[in-house]
C-alpha positions in Angstrom: 11.5 -34.3 2.4 15.2 -34.0 3.1 16.7 -30.9 4.6 18.8 -30.2 1.5 15.7 -30.3 -0.7 13.8 -28.0 1.7 16.7 -25.5 1.4 16.6 -25.5 -2.4 12.8 -25.1 -2.4 13.1 -22.2 0.0 15.5 -20.5 -2.4 12.9 -21.1 -5.2 10.4 -19.3 -2.9 12.7 -16.3 -2.6 13.1 -16.2 -6.3 9.4 -15.9 -6.8 9.0 -13.4 -4.0 11.8 -11.2 -5.5 9.7 -10.4 -8.6 7.4 -7.9 -6.9 9.6 -4.8 -7.3 10.3 -5.2 -11.0 6.6 -6.0 -11.8 5.3 -3.1 -9.7 7.5 -0.8 -11.9 5.6 -2.0 -15.0 2.2 -0.7 -13.9 0.7 2.0 -15.9 -2.0 3.6 -13.7 -2.6 1.5 -10.6 -1.0 3.0 -7.5 -0.9 2.6 -3.7 -3.9 0.8 -2.1 -5.3 -0.3 -5.4 -2.1 -2.2 -6.2 -2.3 -3.9 -2.8 -6.0 -4.7 -3.2 -5.7 -6.4 -6.6 -2.6 -8.4 -5.7 -4.3 -9.7 -2.5 -7.6 -10.3 -4.2 -5.9 -12.4 -7.0 -3.9 -14.2 -4.3 -7.1 -15.1 -2.4 -8.8 -16.2 -5.6 -5.9 -18.5 -6.5 -5.8 -20.0 -3.1 -9.5 -20.6 -3.2 -8.9 -22.9 -6.2 -5.5 -24.3 -5.2 -6.3 -25.5 -1.6 -9.2 -27.9 -2.7 -6.8 -29.2 -5.4 -4.2 -30.0 -2.7 -6.5 -31.2 0.1 -9.7 -32.5 -1.6 -12.8 -31.1 -3.2 -14.6 -30.8 0.1 -11.7 -28.9 1.7 -13.6 -25.7 2.4 -16.6 -27.4 3.8 -14.4 -29.3 6.2 -12.1 -26.4 7.0 -14.4 -23.4 7.5 -16.0 -24.5 10.8 -12.5 -25.2 12.3 -11.1 -22.0 10.9 -13.3 -19.8 13.0 -12.3 -21.6 16.2 -8.5 -21.8 15.7 -6.4 -19.0 17.3 -3.3 -20.2 15.5 -4.9 -19.9 12.1 -6.4 -16.5 12.9 -3.1 -15.2 14.3 -1.1 -16.4 11.3 -3.7 -15.0 8.9 -3.4 -11.6 10.6 0.4 -11.8 10.2 0.0 -12.6 6.5 -2.4 -9.7 6.0 0.0 -7.3 7.5 2.9 -8.6 5.4 0.8 -8.5 2.1 -0.5 -5.0 2.8 2.6 -3.3 4.2 5.0 -4.7 1.6 3.1 -3.6 -1.5 2.3 -0.2 -0.1 5.9 0.4 0.7 7.0 -0.7 -2.8 4.8 2.0 -4.2 6.2 4.7 -1.8 9.9 4.2 -2.0 12.7 2.3 -3.9 12.8 -1.5 -4.2 16.2 -1.6 -2.4 14.9 0.5 0.5 11.9 -1.8 1.1 13.9 -5.1 0.8 16.7 -3.8 3.0 14.2 -3.0 5.7 12.5 -6.3 5.4 15.8 -8.1 5.9 15.7 -7.3 9.6 13.5 -10.3 9.8 16.1 -13.0 10.7 17.3 -11.1 13.8 13.7 -10.5 14.9 12.8 -14.1 14.2 15.8 -15.4 16.2 14.8 -13.2 19.1 11.2 -14.3 19.0 12.1 -17.9 18.7 14.5 -17.6 21.6 11.9 -15.8 23.8 8.7 -17.6 22.9 9.9 -21.1 21.8 13.0 -21.3 24.0 15.1 -22.5 21.1 18.8 -22.7 21.6 20.5 -21.3 18.5 23.9 -22.6 17.5 26.8 -20.1 17.5 27.1 -20.3 13.7 23.5 -19.1 13.3 24.0 -16.2 15.8 27.1 -15.2 13.9 25.3 -15.3 10.5 22.4 -13.3 11.9 24.7 -10.6 13.2 26.9 -10.4 10.0 23.7 -10.2 7.9 22.2 -7.6 10.1 25.5 -5.6 10.0 25.2 -5.6 6.2 21.6 -4.5 6.3 22.4 -1.7 8.8 25.2 -0.5 6.6 22.8 -0.3 3.6 20.1 1.3 5.7 22.4 3.9 7.2 23.7 4.9 3.8 20.3 5.4 2.4 19.3 7.6 5.3 22.6 9.7 5.2 22.1 10.2 1.5 18.8 12.0 2.2 16.7 9.6 0.3 13.5 11.0 1.8 12.2 7.5 2.2 11.2 7.6 5.9 7.5 6.9 5.4 8.0 4.1 3.0 10.6 2.4 5.1 8.5 2.9 8.2 5.6 1.0 6.5 8.1 -1.6 5.3 9.2 -2.2 8.9 5.8 -3.8 9.6 6.8 -6.6 7.3 9.7 -8.2 9.2 7.8 -7.7 12.5 4.8 -9.6 11.1 7.1 -12.2 9.4 9.0 -12.9 12.5 5.8 -13.4 14.4 4.4 -15.6 11.7 7.5 -17.9 11.3 7.6 -18.3 15.1 3.9 -19.2 15.2 4.2 -21.6 12.3 7.3 -23.3 13.9 5.4 -23.6 17.2 2.5 -25.4 15.6 4.6 -27.5 13.1 3.7 -31.2 13.4 0.4 -30.5 15.1 -1.9 -32.6 12.8 -5.0 -31.1 14.3 -4.2 -27.6 13.0 -4.0 -26.9 9.3 -2.2 -23.5 8.8 -2.6 -23.4 5.0 -5.9 -21.6 5.3 -4.1 -18.8 7.2 -2.4 -17.8 3.9 -5.8 -17.5 2.2 -7.2 -15.6 5.3 -4.4 -13.1 5.1 -5.0 -12.4 1.5 -8.8 -12.0 2.0 -8.2 -9.7 5.0 -5.7 -7.6 3.1 -8.1 -7.2 0.1 -11.0 -6.4 2.4 -9.1 -3.7 4.4 -7.7 -2.0 1.3 -10.8 -2.1 -0.9 -12.4 1.2 0.5 -9.1 3.0 -0.1 -8.6 1.5 -3.5 -11.9 2.7 -4.9 -12.5 4.0 -7.5 -10.3 1.7 -9.5 -7.9 3.1 -12.1 -5.9 0.0 -13.1 -5.7 -0.8 -16.8 -6.2 -4.3 -18.2 -2.4 -4.5 -18.6 -2.0 -3.6 -14.9 -4.5 -6.3 -14.0 -2.5 -8.9 -15.9 0.7 -8.0 -14.0 -1.1 -7.9 -10.7 -2.8 -11.3 -11.3 0.7 -12.7 -12.0 1.9 -11.3 -8.7 -1.1 -12.7 -6.8 -0.6 -16.2 -8.2 3.1 -16.7 -8.7 4.7 -14.1 -6.3 2.3 -14.9 -3.4 -0.1 -17.9 -3.6 2.3 -20.6 -4.7 5.4 -19.5 -2.7 3.4 -18.9 0.4 1.9 -22.3 0.3 5.4 -23.8 -0.2 6.8 -21.9 2.8 4.1 -23.1 5.1 5.1 -26.7 4.2 8.8 -25.9 4.5 8.4 -24.7 8.1 7.9 -28.4 9.0 11.5 -29.1 8.0 13.4 -25.9 8.4 13.7 -24.0 11.6 12.1 -20.5 12.0 15.6 -18.9 11.8 16.6 -20.9 8.7 13.5 -19.8 6.9 14.2 -16.1 7.8 17.9 -16.4 6.9 17.3 -18.1 3.5 14.5 -15.5 2.9 17.2 -12.8 2.8 18.0 -14.0 -0.7 14.8 -12.1 -1.7 16.7 -8.9 -0.8 19.7 -9.7 -3.1 17.6 -11.0 -6.0 15.0 -8.2 -5.7 17.7 -5.5 -5.8 19.5 -7.3 -8.7 16.3 -7.5 -10.8 15.5 -3.8 -10.1 19.0 -2.8 -11.2 19.2 -4.9 -14.3 15.6 -4.7 -15.6 14.3 -1.2 -14.5 17.5 0.7 -13.9 17.2 1.2 -10.1 20.9 1.1 -9.5 22.0 0.3 -5.9 24.7 2.3 -4.3 28.2 0.9 -3.5 27.2 0.7 0.1 24.1 -1.4 -0.9 26.4 -3.7 -2.9 28.8 -4.2 0.0 25.9 -4.9 2.4 24.5 -7.4 0.0 27.9 -9.2 -0.1 27.9 -9.4 3.7 24.3 -10.9 3.7 25.2 -13.5 1.0 28.4 -14.5 2.9 26.4 -15.0 6.1 23.8 -17.2 4.3 26.4 -19.3 2.6 28.6 -19.6 5.7 25.6 -20.7 7.8 24.5 -23.4 5.4 28.0 -24.7 4.8 28.8 -24.9 8.5 25.4 -26.6 9.0 26.3 -29.2 6.3 29.6 -30.0 8.1 27.7 -30.5 11.4 25.0 -32.8 10.0 26.2 -34.3 6.7 23.6 -37.1 6.8 20.7 -34.7 6.5 22.2 -32.9 3.6 23.0 -36.2 1.8 19.4 -37.5 2.1 17.6 -38.2 -1.2 
């Protein structure tokens, strides 16, 4: 796969990820831990079917013994579980923009983790993009807090997402190319752990059949498919590129919430979003100038 194609696929991933906020606002009776449980459960069920389709009918028979003995898979699965659980809980506790803005701290944390644990030397353009994007996020975050939004708890829960994401991207990058370690089961493991952890707090269930339809869509199309894609893309894109391109989820998620459910972002949020988008575009354009061959691959 060419670098250019990987970038476009990562943008498709962010498009699918960005649907969570809008869909969560369509739910009739499911709330809090129940929303998280059903989304994770449907995700785990979808992955149970999809992984054998991708890797062979005997995939689980071959994988299960190694799964229990692989620290990389277990660590990545735990990161996925934290991301799945904290994100959906936060979405039900505060506004979509608040959650997505908090999550966008991921690139800075990822860059720091990659520098510390992987000893990666980041180009100046990437550091510049990270700081510009982070400044935009900080501007949006500060405005929400000064406006007295009362979203401290929800945003605190959401903060667990970029921490877990940065840890996960760094781990995936460290093991990329290691043919003896299959990290795709970690996505399934994270979903299963998330469902298992939230089940006691989700009971008794109150979701309507309509809610279950929306949550099944989230589990399959907002989680299972894009998360499988992003694991594959970490073999082509660096940890920092994955995190930076993932910021598009913030812009798209806020846009969908504004246009489709009337959660209008503030002027400060719009300005911060422009800064984030400028950082993303600038980083990729400068990267294209530096390595034209990789971008022109077919």
